[in-house]
N, C-alpha and C positions, 0 to 999 in steps of 0.2 A: 623566927625571923619573918617579918612581914614587910614587903616592899610594894611600891606602886610603879607601874609602867608596863604596858599601856593601861592596865587595870590592876586591881589588887590581886595578890597571890601570896600563898604561904609556902615556904620551903619546909618540908617535913620528911621524916623517915616513913617507910612502909609499915603498915599494920597487917597482920595475917589475913584479915577480911578484905584487903585491897586487891586480892588476886584477879578479879574480873577486870579491874582497871589496868593492872599490870599487863594482862593479856591484850587488852584493847590498844594500849599505847604502843606496845611492842609491834603488834600487827600494823598499826598505822605507820610506825617508823620504817618497817620493812617494805612499805609501799612508796617511800620517798624516792625521787628520781636518782639519788646517789646511794641508795641502800646497798647496791652490789659492791660499792667501794667501802661503805662504812660498817657493814655487818658481815659476819661470816656465815650467816644462815639466810635462807630464803623465806619469803612470805608463806609459800606452800608448805615448807617443812614446819614452821612455827604454828601455822594454822591447824595442822593435823595433830599437834600435841594434845594429850588429854588434859582435862581440867586439873587432875592431880599434879601434873608438872607445874602449872601456874600457881597452884596452892603452895607447893613446896618452895618455889622461887620466892613467893611473898614472905614465907617464914625464914628461909635461909639468908635473905638479905634485908630483913626487916629490922624494926626498932630494937629487938632483943638479940640480934645476931652479933657475933664478935668478929667473924672472919670476912664479912662483907656487909655493905650497907648501901641500899638504894635510896636515893633522895628524889622526891617529886616536888614539882611546883603545882599547887592546887589552887584553882580560882574559887571565889565565893560560891559559884554554882556547882562546884564539885568536879569541873573539868580539869584534867591534868594537862597543863601547858607544856611540860617537859620533864625530863628525868635524866639522872646519871647514877652509875653504880661505881663504888670503890671496893676492890678486892684487896685484902692484905696478903702480901707475899713475904715469906720468911727467908732470911739469909741461909744459904746452903742448900736451897731447893732449886728446882728448875721450873720455869714458867710453862704456859700452855704451848709455846713454840719450841720448847726444849732448850731454851737459853738459861744459863745459870743466873741465879738471883744472888747478888753479893752483899745485900743489906736488907734490913726490914724496910719494906716500902709498900706504898699504896699503888694500885694499878686501876686507873679509871677506864671503864668500859661502858658500852651502851648509852652513849650520850645522844640525846634526841630532844629537839625543841620544835614544837609545831610551827609551820611556816609563818603563821600570823603573829607569832611571838618572837621571831628572830629579829635581832637588832634592838630589842627592848631592854637589854641588861639582864634578862633572865638566865642566860647561859652563865654569865659571871656569878650570879647569885648561887646557882647550882654548884659551880666549881668551888666557891667559897665554903659552902656547907660540906662538900666532900673532902676538901683539903683540911678543914678544921677537924673533921672526924678522924681522918688518917693520922694527923699529928697527935690527936688525943690517944691513939692506939700505938704510938711510938714509932711512926714512920719516919725514917731519915730522909726520904724523898718520896715524891709521887711521880708516876710516869703514865704514859698512855702510848698506844700504837695507832698511827694514822696512815691510811693509804697514800702513797706518793702522788696519786692522781686526784686527790681530794683537797683542792686549794681552799675551799670554803671552810672546811673543818680545820685545816692548818692555820688559817688566819684567826679563827675563834680561839684555838688553843694558845697561840702566841699572845693574844689579847688577855687570856686568863693567866699568863705568866709562865707558860711552858716554852722550852727551847729545844731544838734538835740536839740529841746526845751524840749523833754520829753512827749509832747502831742501826743497821738495816736488817729487817726481818723478811726473808723470802716467804711468799705465800705458798703453802703446800697445796699441790694439785692445781696451781694456777701459774704455769711457767711464764717467766718474764715479768711477773708482778711482785712487788714488795711493799712493805710498810716501813715507816720510819718511827723510831722511838723518840718521844718528846719527854722531857723531864722538868721538874721544878724542885728546888731545894727549900723553897720558902713555904 
């Protein structure tokens, strides 16, 4: 899939040799002013991880992986303008927060678009690719978790077709803070 706005980019799955770009984009995301709301790790923690961690991440969510898929928007000059990852969750298991999973579903994580690309339609294109992949894997719905104090992300997710489910997920180790589950059945 190739789109234009504000320039050309291609939405594609990771390849194993993409690990340096995976690392660079994640570290950039963790420097965003709302990273403390959007991600559960810090820049310092991620920056200290060995290259083997990033290599494994590129393989475990790359084009041949079945349980997760990371999509990137790559510009003609090789810059990654944004990314999102979809994890598959199986009915009868529990998720990362200990909540029961009652159906086969996709779980969107790690959404990030570089500031200069926000508002260009790129976020929607990334979601389109992620949702299409999740459906092709048999997902009955797709969900994501968003911090209650992150209105920019909540607006973007609503625009992508997600709506609050009513489930509130308390953040472990962060008293008084919680995240909201958003879902889409399309």
